[in-house]
VEXROZA-258774 format. One record per residue: residue number from 1; residue in three letters; z, x, y of N, C-alpha, C in turn. Coordinates in nm, 3 decimals. Atoms other than C-alpha are relative to their C-alpha. Example, Ala and Ser with C-alpha at 12.3 -4.5 7.8 and 13.67 -1.06 7.14 Angstrom:
     k     r        nZ        nX        nY       caZ       caX       caY        cZ        cX        cY
     1   ala     0.000     0.089    -0.119     0.780     1.230    -0.450     0.000     0.090     0.120
     2   ser    -0.006    -0.082    -0.119     0.714     1.367    -0.106     0.073    -0.077     0.109
// end
This chain:
     k     r        nZ        nX        nY       caZ       caX       caY        cZ        cX        cY
     1   met    -0.081    -0.079     0.109    -2.273     1.842    -0.159     0.132    -0.074    -0.016
     2   leu    -0.128     0.100     0.027    -1.988     1.559    -0.138    -0.066    -0.129     0.020
     3   glu     0.027     0.120    -0.054    -2.074     1.192    -0.177     0.126    -0.074    -0.060
     4   leu    -0.079     0.088     0.031    -1.813     0.937    -0.185    -0.055    -0.131     0.007
     5   lys     0.079     0.104    -0.026    -1.935     0.589    -0.267     0.076    -0.111    -0.058
     6   asn    -0.075     0.121    -0.001    -1.737     0.259    -0.213     0.153     0.044    -0.071
     7   ile    -0.136    -0.016     0.049    -1.383     0.418    -0.284     0.101    -0.094     0.034
     8   tyr    -0.133     0.076    -0.035    -1.061     0.216    -0.325     0.094     0.041    -0.076
     9   lys    -0.119    -0.004     0.059    -0.718     0.291    -0.399     0.094    -0.057     0.048
    10   thr    -0.156     0.077    -0.031    -0.395     0.100    -0.422     0.096     0.049    -0.052
    11   phe    -0.129    -0.028     0.089    -0.059     0.214    -0.481     0.103    -0.102    -0.015
    12   asn    -0.112     0.088     0.036     0.218     0.006    -0.636    -0.085    -0.136     0.010
    13   ala     0.069     0.127     0.006    -0.036    -0.288    -0.714     0.072    -0.089    -0.070
    14   gly    -0.084     0.101     0.043     0.115    -0.602    -0.768     0.153    -0.012     0.034
    15   thr    -0.154    -0.015    -0.031     0.473    -0.515    -0.612    -0.002    -0.021     0.135
    16   val    -0.021     0.023    -0.156     0.606    -0.577    -0.282    -0.022     0.107     0.070
    17   asn     0.052    -0.124    -0.081     0.518    -0.211    -0.186    -0.147     0.024    -0.003
    18   glu     0.141    -0.005     0.026     0.162    -0.277    -0.263    -0.076     0.046     0.141
    19   lys     0.055    -0.022    -0.123    -0.034    -0.052    -0.021    -0.163     0.052    -0.049
    20   met     0.138    -0.026     0.034    -0.428    -0.029    -0.016    -0.043     0.115     0.087
    21   ala    -0.005    -0.136    -0.079    -0.471     0.334     0.099    -0.154    -0.005     0.021
    22   leu     0.147    -0.003    -0.012    -0.871     0.337     0.053    -0.078    -0.144     0.004
    23   arg     0.054     0.132     0.016    -1.091     0.032     0.120    -0.148     0.017     0.011
    24   gly     0.149    -0.005    -0.014    -1.454     0.081     0.031    -0.057     0.124     0.074
    25   leu     0.032    -0.130    -0.083    -1.466     0.430     0.185    -0.147     0.065    -0.068
    26   asn     0.148    -0.036     0.013    -1.826     0.563     0.198    -0.006     0.151     0.074
    27   leu     0.006    -0.122    -0.063    -1.873     0.946     0.302    -0.100     0.101    -0.078
    28   thr     0.092    -0.105     0.056    -2.169     1.203     0.260     0.005     0.118     0.090
    29   leu     0.007    -0.114    -0.063    -2.148     1.565     0.344    -0.093     0.086    -0.077
    30   glu     0.099    -0.069     0.071    -2.449     1.769     0.333     0.045     0.157    -0.001
    31   asp    -0.030    -0.117     0.031    -2.434     2.125     0.231     0.017     0.095     0.144
    32   gly    -0.049    -0.072    -0.148    -2.271     2.352     0.486     0.070    -0.080     0.121
    33   asp    -0.060     0.108    -0.129    -2.117     2.039     0.692     0.139     0.073     0.001
    34   phe    -0.140    -0.009    -0.001    -1.769     2.135     0.821     0.048    -0.115     0.094
    35   val    -0.042     0.148    -0.044    -1.596     1.804     0.897     0.125     0.006     0.032
    36   thr    -0.115     0.059    -0.028    -1.293     1.747     1.075     0.067    -0.122    -0.002
    37   val    -0.040     0.120     0.010    -1.079     1.444     1.015     0.133     0.003     0.057
    38   ile    -0.095     0.033    -0.087    -0.836     1.293     1.227     0.060    -0.141    -0.014
    39   gly    -0.043     0.138     0.025    -0.636     0.966     1.216     0.142    -0.019     0.018
    40   gly    -0.160     0.011     0.002    -0.265     0.811     1.255     0.051     0.022    -0.120
    41   asn    -0.067    -0.014     0.113    -0.018     0.820     0.991    -0.064    -0.133    -0.060
    42   gly     0.028     0.114     0.091    -0.120     0.590     0.692    -0.162    -0.013    -0.007
    43   ala     0.162     0.032    -0.023    -0.503     0.605     0.800    -0.067     0.044    -0.135
    44   gly     0.067    -0.019     0.161    -0.597     0.747     0.431    -0.028     0.135    -0.019
    45   lys     0.069    -0.135     0.021    -0.672     1.116     0.515     0.014     0.070    -0.115
    46   ser    -0.042    -0.099     0.130    -0.475     1.294     0.259    -0.024    -0.105    -0.118
    47   thr     0.057     0.083     0.121    -0.540     0.997     0.027    -0.152     0.040    -0.045
    48   met     0.126    -0.008     0.043    -0.889     1.058     0.028    -0.016     0.148    -0.054
    49   leu     0.015    -0.137     0.064    -0.860     1.447    -0.018     0.068     0.008    -0.155
    50   asn    -0.053    -0.005     0.145    -0.649     1.378    -0.326    -0.097    -0.080    -0.084
    51   ala     0.079     0.073     0.097    -0.905     1.128    -0.465    -0.108     0.088    -0.024
    52   ile     0.118    -0.103     0.050    -1.167     1.402    -0.436     0.051     0.123    -0.083
    53   ala    -0.077    -0.096     0.075    -0.929     1.649    -0.597     0.026    -0.034    -0.114
    54   gly    -0.064     0.070     0.149    -0.835     1.403    -0.880     0.147     0.012    -0.034
    55   val    -0.176     0.001    -0.019    -0.462     1.424    -0.787     0.006    -0.153    -0.115
    56   trp    -0.029     0.130     0.104    -0.474     1.056    -0.967    -0.157    -0.075     0.017
    57   pro     0.138     0.061    -0.002    -0.789     0.814    -1.049    -0.007    -0.089     0.099
    58   val     0.010     0.101    -0.080    -0.946     0.583    -0.807    -0.027    -0.116    -0.068
    59   asp     0.018     0.115     0.077    -0.959     0.232    -0.885    -0.131    -0.064     0.006
    60   gln     0.111     0.051    -0.023    -1.301     0.181    -0.775    -0.107     0.095     0.059
    61   gly     0.078    -0.074    -0.057    -1.620     0.371    -0.682    -0.046     0.157    -0.056
    62   gln     0.036    -0.103     0.073    -1.785     0.716    -0.761     0.014     0.150     0.110
    63   ile     0.002    -0.130    -0.080    -1.722     1.081    -0.640    -0.101     0.123    -0.044
    64   leu     0.105    -0.114     0.057    -2.029     1.345    -0.663     0.047     0.117     0.079
    65   ile    -0.031    -0.114    -0.064    -1.966     1.714    -0.595    -0.130     0.076    -0.032
    66   gly     0.145    -0.043     0.042    -2.315     1.861    -0.561    -0.059    -0.111    -0.107
    67   asp     0.071     0.096     0.096    -2.487     1.722    -0.869     0.104    -0.070    -0.114
    68   ala    -0.124     0.030     0.099    -2.167     1.657    -1.071     0.063    -0.139     0.049
    69   asp    -0.067     0.111    -0.021    -2.012     1.332    -1.103     0.144     0.001    -0.050
    70   val    -0.130    -0.052     0.034    -1.647     1.408    -1.103     0.081    -0.129    -0.021
    71   thr    -0.064     0.119    -0.029    -1.515     1.061    -1.072     0.119    -0.025    -0.119
    72   lys    -0.108     0.018     0.120    -1.331     1.062    -1.419     0.077     0.113    -0.068
    73   leu    -0.039    -0.114     0.021    -1.263     1.432    -1.436     0.151    -0.010     0.068
    74   pro    -0.151    -0.043    -0.064    -0.880     1.526    -1.433    -0.013     0.123     0.106
    75   glu    -0.002    -0.091    -0.092    -0.761     1.767    -1.156    -0.041     0.135    -0.057
    76   tyr     0.009    -0.130     0.039    -0.779     2.069    -1.350    -0.145     0.046    -0.047
    77   lys     0.145    -0.038    -0.010    -1.137     2.032    -1.429    -0.083    -0.008     0.105
    78   arg     0.075     0.021    -0.128    -1.252     1.980    -1.091     0.055     0.155     0.078
    79   ala    -0.048    -0.123    -0.071    -1.068     2.324    -0.987    -0.139     0.107     0.013
    80   lys     0.091    -0.080    -0.004    -1.401     2.509    -1.043    -0.103    -0.034     0.093
    81   tyr     0.088     0.034    -0.111    -1.580     2.303    -0.785     0.059     0.021     0.162
    82   leu    -0.095    -0.001    -0.142    -1.280     2.305    -0.507     0.077     0.123     0.040
    83   gly    -0.093    -0.081    -0.038    -1.094     2.538    -0.299     0.090    -0.101     0.089
    84   arg    -0.102     0.088    -0.081    -0.767     2.362    -0.120     0.097     0.076     0.054
    85   val    -0.109    -0.074    -0.050    -0.528     2.477     0.118     0.106    -0.112     0.055
    86   phe    -0.086     0.113    -0.021    -0.214     2.239     0.177     0.089     0.052     0.139
    87   gln    -0.098    -0.010    -0.128     0.014     2.181     0.463     0.132     0.100    -0.056
    88   asp    -0.101    -0.108     0.051     0.307     2.351     0.273    -0.050     0.117    -0.053
    89   pro     0.054    -0.148     0.033     0.262     2.723     0.266     0.030     0.064    -0.110
    90   met    -0.036    -0.052     0.135     0.430     2.752    -0.060    -0.095    -0.054    -0.120
    91   thr     0.073     0.071     0.096     0.180     2.509    -0.235    -0.115     0.082    -0.036
    92   gly     0.117    -0.076     0.034    -0.104     2.694    -0.398     0.021     0.173    -0.023
    93   thr    -0.033    -0.135     0.032     0.061     3.027    -0.440     0.137     0.026    -0.085
    94   ala    -0.112    -0.034     0.081     0.318     3.181    -0.660     0.085     0.098     0.072
    95   ala    -0.100    -0.056    -0.109     0.591     3.295    -0.439     0.067     0.128    -0.067
    96   thr    -0.064    -0.108     0.075     0.757     3.541    -0.680    -0.124     0.129    -0.036
    97   met     0.076    -0.092     0.039     0.439     3.729    -0.749    -0.063     0.091     0.132
    98   glu     0.046    -0.088    -0.154     0.283     4.018    -0.518    -0.152    -0.084     0.029
    99   ile     0.123     0.069    -0.090    -0.016     3.928    -0.282    -0.122     0.046    -0.083
   100   gln     0.102    -0.025     0.077    -0.266     4.084    -0.509    -0.005    -0.059    -0.128
   101   glu     0.001     0.096     0.108    -0.140     3.914    -0.800    -0.046    -0.119     0.032
   102   asn     0.053     0.162    -0.050    -0.209     3.571    -0.621    -0.150    -0.001     0.009
   103   leu     0.165    -0.019    -0.002    -0.562     3.687    -0.532    -0.073     0.023    -0.125
   104   ala     0.095     0.003     0.120    -0.653     3.779    -0.858     0.040    -0.110    -0.085
   105   leu    -0.028     0.148     0.053    -0.504     3.447    -0.991    -0.132    -0.093     0.047
   106   ala     0.092     0.071    -0.062    -0.728     3.284    -0.753    -0.152     0.026    -0.019
   107   leu     0.145    -0.036     0.049    -1.051     3.488    -0.846    -0.057    -0.048    -0.144
   108   arg     0.027     0.046     0.133    -0.998     3.368    -1.199     0.018    -0.151    -0.023
   109   arg    -0.013     0.152     0.022    -0.952     2.999    -1.124    -0.146    -0.066    -0.035
   110   gly     0.119     0.062     0.079    -1.181     2.789    -1.349    -0.051     0.079    -0.110
   111   asp     0.044    -0.074     0.100    -1.241     3.048    -1.579     0.094     0.007    -0.144
   112   ser    -0.072    -0.019     0.126    -1.127     3.115    -1.950     0.097     0.110     0.024
   113   arg    -0.133    -0.102    -0.008    -0.785     3.310    -1.959    -0.035     0.098    -0.112
   114   thr    -0.002    -0.073     0.114    -0.779     3.629    -2.169     0.089     0.092     0.008
   115   leu    -0.116    -0.097    -0.036    -0.560     3.930    -2.208    -0.021     0.114     0.037
   116   lys     0.056    -0.139    -0.052    -0.771     4.196    -2.045     0.078     0.048     0.094
   117   ala    -0.038    -0.059    -0.102    -0.654     4.422    -1.799    -0.008    -0.077     0.136
   118   gly     0.012     0.080    -0.114    -0.519     4.268    -1.480    -0.083     0.031     0.126
   119   ile     0.081    -0.008    -0.087    -0.636     4.390    -1.155    -0.086     0.159    -0.016
   120   thr     0.091    -0.131     0.016    -0.938     4.666    -1.136     0.003     0.065     0.156
   121   lys     0.026    -0.060    -0.120    -0.982     4.923    -0.884    -0.101    -0.064     0.117
   122   lys     0.084     0.087    -0.072    -1.271     4.715    -0.753     0.058    -0.099     0.059
   123   glu    -0.085     0.091    -0.048    -1.079     4.430    -0.717     0.110     0.015     0.096
   124   his    -0.106    -0.048    -0.081    -0.804     4.602    -0.531    -0.063     0.053     0.126
   125   ala     0.065    -0.028    -0.161    -1.074     4.724    -0.246    -0.038    -0.124     0.040
   126   lys     0.045     0.092    -0.050    -1.192     4.408    -0.242     0.110    -0.094     0.081
   127   tyr    -0.115     0.081    -0.039    -0.861     4.211    -0.185     0.061     0.069     0.143
   128   arg    -0.047    -0.080    -0.133    -0.772     4.503     0.099    -0.090    -0.045     0.094
   129   glu     0.081     0.032    -0.103    -1.081     4.421     0.272     0.019    -0.140     0.051
   130   met    -0.012     0.139    -0.020    -1.034     4.045     0.265     0.137    -0.020     0.088
   131   leu    -0.111     0.007    -0.074    -0.680     4.081     0.387    -0.005     0.069     0.147
   132   ala     0.015    -0.055    -0.121    -0.767     4.290     0.669    -0.074    -0.108     0.107
   133   thr     0.067     0.104    -0.080    -0.961     3.998     0.814     0.092    -0.088     0.059
   134   leu    -0.100     0.079    -0.092    -0.661     3.821     0.898     0.067     0.051     0.110
   135   gly    -0.057    -0.057    -0.098    -0.523     4.089     1.118     0.151    -0.019     0.011
   136   leu    -0.144    -0.006     0.028    -0.174     4.054     0.990     0.072     0.107    -0.080
   137   gly    -0.057    -0.112     0.072    -0.135     4.400     0.826     0.029    -0.022    -0.157
   138   leu    -0.023     0.017     0.133    -0.118     4.239     0.483    -0.070     0.105    -0.115
   139   glu     0.074    -0.095     0.085    -0.377     4.494     0.349     0.081     0.118    -0.036
   140   asp    -0.094    -0.111     0.026    -0.087     4.744     0.358     0.103    -0.057    -0.074
   141   arg    -0.130     0.052     0.038     0.159     4.513     0.198    -0.034    -0.105    -0.144
   142   met     0.035     0.073     0.092    -0.047     4.436    -0.119     0.105    -0.027    -0.125
   143   thr    -0.105     0.012     0.104     0.251     4.462    -0.356     0.116    -0.058     0.028
   144   ser    -0.114     0.075    -0.039     0.482     4.280    -0.164    -0.011    -0.169    -0.069
   145   lys    -0.001     0.142     0.072     0.600     3.934    -0.306    -0.039    -0.098     0.134
   146   val     0.066     0.078    -0.105     0.414     3.650    -0.116     0.073    -0.059     0.093
   147   gly    -0.074     0.045    -0.087     0.706     3.467     0.023    -0.040    -0.132     0.053
   148   leu     0.060     0.130    -0.065     0.601     3.236     0.291    -0.111     0.052     0.090
   149   leu     0.119    -0.026    -0.050     0.282     3.430     0.353    -0.143    -0.109     0.012
   150   ser     0.103     0.121    -0.011     0.074     3.101     0.453    -0.138     0.044     0.010
   151   ala     0.127    -0.007    -0.003    -0.239     3.252     0.552    -0.064     0.049    -0.118
   152   leu     0.055    -0.039     0.129    -0.284     3.408     0.222    -0.068    -0.116    -0.093
   153   thr     0.048     0.107     0.034    -0.357     3.065     0.081    -0.141    -0.030     0.020
   154   leu     0.154     0.036    -0.065    -0.696     3.020     0.291    -0.080     0.109    -0.100
   155   leu     0.082    -0.105     0.091    -0.825     3.357     0.115     0.000    -0.045    -0.134
   156   met     0.015     0.032     0.147    -0.715     3.252    -0.232    -0.097    -0.127    -0.002
   157   ala     0.097     0.109     0.001    -0.898     2.926    -0.170    -0.130     0.017    -0.002
   158   thr     0.112    -0.027    -0.029    -1.206     3.079    -0.059    -0.048     0.109    -0.085
   159   leu     0.056    -0.125     0.066    -1.230     3.361    -0.304    -0.104     0.020    -0.077
   160   lys     0.125     0.008     0.104    -1.483     3.222    -0.559    -0.095    -0.087     0.070
   161   lys     0.087     0.072    -0.057    -1.665     3.040    -0.283    -0.030    -0.142    -0.061
   162   pro     0.000     0.123     0.060    -1.606     2.695    -0.387    -0.122    -0.082     0.045
   163   lys     0.113     0.103    -0.053    -1.874     2.401    -0.339     0.065    -0.076     0.093
   164   leu    -0.045     0.070    -0.063    -1.619     2.227    -0.162     0.150     0.041     0.042
   165   leu    -0.134    -0.056    -0.032    -1.309     2.356     0.058     0.057    -0.132     0.068
   166   leu    -0.107     0.117    -0.041    -1.026     2.097     0.123     0.128     0.062     0.094
   167   leu    -0.102    -0.042    -0.081    -0.797     2.176     0.414     0.072    -0.102     0.027
   168   asp    -0.075     0.127    -0.005    -0.511     1.940     0.431     0.110     0.034     0.106
   169   glu    -0.067    -0.047    -0.110    -0.357     2.018     0.769     0.073     0.147    -0.018
   170   his    -0.057    -0.122     0.062    -0.312     2.378     0.657     0.063     0.081     0.124
   171   thr    -0.081    -0.060    -0.125    -0.190     2.507     1.012     0.118    -0.088     0.049
   172   ala    -0.106     0.106    -0.066     0.063     2.216     1.078     0.136     0.062    -0.004
   173   ala    -0.109    -0.048     0.000     0.356     2.433     0.945     0.015     0.119     0.098
   174   leu    -0.003    -0.139    -0.044     0.268     2.757     1.136     0.023    -0.041     0.162
   175   asp    -0.021    -0.003    -0.173     0.386     2.862     1.511    -0.162    -0.001     0.047
   176   pro     0.123     0.001    -0.086     0.095     2.829     1.766    -0.091     0.128    -0.032
   177   lys     0.088    -0.113     0.000     0.018     3.180     1.770    -0.080     0.033    -0.145
   178   thr     0.082    -0.010     0.116    -0.044     3.222     1.400    -0.092    -0.105    -0.042
   179   ala     0.093     0.099     0.029    -0.200     2.887     1.364    -0.142     0.021     0.059
   180   ala     0.154    -0.064    -0.057    -0.486     3.000     1.612    -0.058     0.097    -0.084
   181   lys     0.080    -0.125     0.074    -0.545     3.311     1.400    -0.058    -0.057    -0.118
   182   val     0.041     0.066     0.123    -0.545     3.099     1.076    -0.142    -0.091     0.009
   183   leu     0.147     0.071    -0.049    -0.833     2.867     1.249    -0.098     0.087     0.036
   184   gln     0.103    -0.101    -0.033    -1.028     3.164     1.384    -0.047     0.055    -0.152
   185   thr     0.049    -0.049     0.161    -1.019     3.305     1.016    -0.065    -0.127    -0.054
   186   thr     0.068     0.108     0.071    -1.116     2.952     0.891    -0.115    -0.008     0.032
   187   asp     0.149     0.009    -0.063    -1.435     2.946     1.117    -0.074     0.117    -0.054
   188   met     0.089    -0.108     0.028    -1.541     3.295     1.029    -0.023    -0.018    -0.167
   189   ile     0.003    -0.030     0.154    -1.477     3.259     0.628    -0.115    -0.142    -0.019
   190   val     0.102     0.105     0.008    -1.655     2.892     0.664    -0.127     0.038     0.047
   191   asn     0.139    -0.067    -0.045    -1.973     3.045     0.857    -0.066     0.075    -0.074
   192   arg     0.045    -0.122     0.061    -2.000     3.356     0.681    -0.043    -0.040    -0.157
   193   asp     0.036     0.058     0.150    -1.999     3.166     0.331    -0.077    -0.121     0.015
   194   asn     0.083     0.127     0.013    -2.176     2.851     0.444     0.076    -0.097    -0.069
   195   leu    -0.072     0.100     0.067    -1.887     2.642     0.293     0.002    -0.145     0.044
   196   thr    -0.036     0.134    -0.026    -1.875     2.276     0.292     0.131    -0.011     0.000
   197   thr    -0.146     0.027    -0.034    -1.543     2.181     0.447     0.029    -0.148     0.035
   198   leu    -0.059     0.108    -0.036    -1.335     1.896     0.482     0.144     0.041     0.067
   199   met    -0.140    -0.065    -0.060    -1.035     1.986     0.742     0.089    -0.130     0.068
   200   ile    -0.102     0.069    -0.064    -0.747     1.748     0.810     0.087     0.064     0.101
   201   thr    -0.036    -0.079    -0.098    -0.604     1.798     1.121     0.115    -0.095     0.089
   202   his    -0.048     0.106    -0.085    -0.324     1.611     1.341    -0.016     0.041     0.160
   203   asn     0.030    -0.026    -0.138    -0.446     1.787     1.652    -0.144    -0.037     0.058
   204   met     0.133     0.029    -0.053    -0.725     1.628     1.865    -0.094     0.108     0.030
   205   lys     0.052    -0.127    -0.073    -0.795     1.951     2.033    -0.052     0.093    -0.097
   206   asp     0.032    -0.070     0.122    -0.858     2.130     1.694    -0.120    -0.065    -0.045
   207   ala     0.098     0.086     0.070    -1.062     1.844     1.562    -0.136     0.013     0.071
   208   ile     0.135    -0.033    -0.097    -1.319     1.881     1.863    -0.032     0.128     0.003
   209   ala     0.034    -0.140     0.014    -1.316     2.247     1.853    -0.071     0.051    -0.102
   210   his     0.049    -0.033     0.133    -1.388     2.314     1.482    -0.104    -0.070    -0.067
   211   gly     0.097     0.072     0.098    -1.679     2.215     1.273    -0.094    -0.058     0.075
   212   asn     0.149     0.063    -0.061    -2.022     2.038     1.332     0.005    -0.136     0.019
   213   arg     0.007     0.144     0.007    -1.884     1.702     1.278     0.133    -0.047     0.020
   214   leu    -0.143     0.058     0.002    -1.553     1.483     1.328     0.001    -0.120    -0.053
   215   ile    -0.023     0.150     0.058    -1.458     1.154     1.140     0.132    -0.006     0.029
   216   met    -0.156     0.051    -0.005    -1.149     0.956     1.237    -0.005    -0.123    -0.081
   217   met    -0.025     0.097     0.111    -1.001     0.720     0.969     0.116    -0.081     0.070
   218   met    -0.099     0.128    -0.030    -0.792     0.389     1.006    -0.014    -0.061    -0.109
   219   asp    -0.030     0.090     0.090    -0.636     0.178     0.749    -0.128     0.027    -0.130
   220   gly     0.097    -0.040     0.125    -0.856     0.358     0.468    -0.146    -0.011     0.001
   221   asn     0.122     0.009    -0.020    -1.179     0.358     0.612    -0.030     0.107     0.113
   222   ile     0.047    -0.085    -0.137    -1.393     0.577     0.873    -0.049    -0.107     0.084
   223   ile     0.013     0.082    -0.089    -1.424     0.420     1.202    -0.057     0.084     0.104
   224   leu     0.087    -0.101    -0.091    -1.595     0.706     1.401    -0.066     0.114    -0.091
   225   asp     0.064    -0.114     0.065    -1.828     0.967     1.300    -0.102     0.067     0.088
   226   ile     0.066    -0.075    -0.101    -1.935     1.225     1.558    -0.052     0.103    -0.042
   227   arg     0.065    -0.139     0.014    -2.184     1.514     1.533    -0.079     0.049     0.102
   228   gly     0.092    -0.070    -0.072    -2.406     1.740     1.682     0.026    -0.001     0.143
   229   glu    -0.009    -0.019    -0.127    -2.466     1.751     2.065     0.113    -0.084     0.053
   230   glu    -0.098     0.077    -0.060    -2.226     1.461     2.112     0.140     0.058    -0.053
   231   lys    -0.144    -0.072     0.039    -1.922     1.629     1.927    -0.001     0.125     0.084
   232   lys    -0.005    -0.134    -0.083    -2.000     1.962     2.130     0.040    -0.036     0.128
   233   lys    -0.047     0.025    -0.152    -1.954     1.767     2.464     0.119    -0.067    -0.009
   234   leu    -0.138     0.056    -0.013    -1.631     1.590     2.351     0.093     0.023     0.043
   235   thr    -0.137    -0.010    -0.076    -1.296     1.572     2.531     0.084    -0.089    -0.077
   236   val    -0.123     0.079     0.041    -0.959     1.435     2.410    -0.011    -0.135     0.051
   237   ala     0.021     0.137    -0.055    -1.028     1.150     2.666    -0.122    -0.096    -0.047
   238   asp     0.094     0.065     0.027    -1.368     1.060     2.545     0.044    -0.050    -0.145
   239   leu    -0.014     0.044     0.146    -1.236     1.047     2.164     0.090    -0.110     0.001
   240   leu    -0.093     0.115     0.006    -0.927     0.825     2.268    -0.088    -0.142     0.049
   241   his     0.063     0.117    -0.048    -1.177     0.594     2.432    -0.083    -0.063    -0.107
   242   lys     0.054     0.030     0.120    -1.385     0.593     2.138     0.051    -0.078    -0.076
   243   phe    -0.107     0.043     0.097    -1.106     0.511     1.904     0.027    -0.129     0.049
   244   glu    -0.044     0.136    -0.072    -1.013     0.221     2.149    -0.102    -0.100    -0.036
   245   glu     0.119     0.091     0.019    -1.347     0.088     2.131    -0.027    -0.051    -0.150
   246   ala     0.007     0.035     0.136    -1.380     0.097     1.749     0.110    -0.082    -0.075
   247   ser    -0.109     0.068     0.081    -1.037    -0.007     1.669     0.061    -0.143     0.079
   248   gly    -0.043     0.108    -0.085    -0.964    -0.251     1.931     0.166     0.015     0.040
   249   glu    -0.118    -0.014    -0.036    -0.626    -0.069     1.995     0.027     0.103     0.041
   250   glu    -0.030    -0.096    -0.059    -0.451     0.206     2.156     0.037     0.119    -0.125
   251   phe    -0.039    -0.084     0.072    -0.421     0.556     1.978     0.156     0.010    -0.001
   252   ala    -0.156    -0.016    -0.003    -0.040     0.582     1.884     0.059     0.132    -0.018
   253   asn    -0.064    -0.130     0.058     0.007     0.937     1.766    -0.024     0.104     0.122
   254   asp     0.008    -0.066    -0.111     0.125     1.123     2.069    -0.017     0.159    -0.033
   255   lys     0.027    -0.146     0.054     0.144     1.470     1.869    -0.156     0.021    -0.017
   256   ala     0.174    -0.051     0.022    -0.232     1.451     1.791    -0.066     0.000     0.159
   257   ile     0.071     0.001    -0.157    -0.319     1.384     2.190     0.053     0.129     0.044
   258   leu    -0.063    -0.114    -0.076    -0.080     1.664     2.293    -0.025     0.140    -0.046
   259   gly     0.000    -0.140     0.077    -0.135     1.906     2.032     0.134     0.099    -0.001
// end
């Protein structure tokens, strides 16, 4: 469902601030894979997601989503393939619009825009049912403005069952209780709809607990790829040991270790 072939990306090339963010990155995701991604600051995690989403062109390599080569497609033309949830809860929503209006926009992502009537009764019922799965009482507040309702962006990103779901530390800005609820809902939606998913997280425990595969990045490449039974038995101590073996150094992000 996703194939990254020999991806390179350098920022500020030829200047004193030159930074090679991706170095010949290769990654293949099968249909239905739920892959968690972890690594220190500057490892290339968000750069990889931005490359897939088409935020900017890559310097070298090829990106395929399903059967489509999207390497040269601009970001707006990739929208029909992708759902994305960001760390900033305000990114991906229109804060001054109602909850149901935001969901209606998400449902029409990638479609041609028309002047036909807005939200139908059938859509309204569908949105109410979906909001109820969050357990936050939002189904009774559908005409409220979005404000900081960050859990809503997950529903919006998955409303049209994208070929690939990108989760960029989507619980990092939430309190622990809400974060746990959003991760529970993430698991439910991904499993129910068999969504191929890449989830960046700063938390090793979450990276281990969710998904069927875990990759760790360092210096713009993948240094660990753990899946199946090996991942099910993994502990934070195991993961730290594997990182030290693969990289030759200690993992320096205390926040990731402690969760």
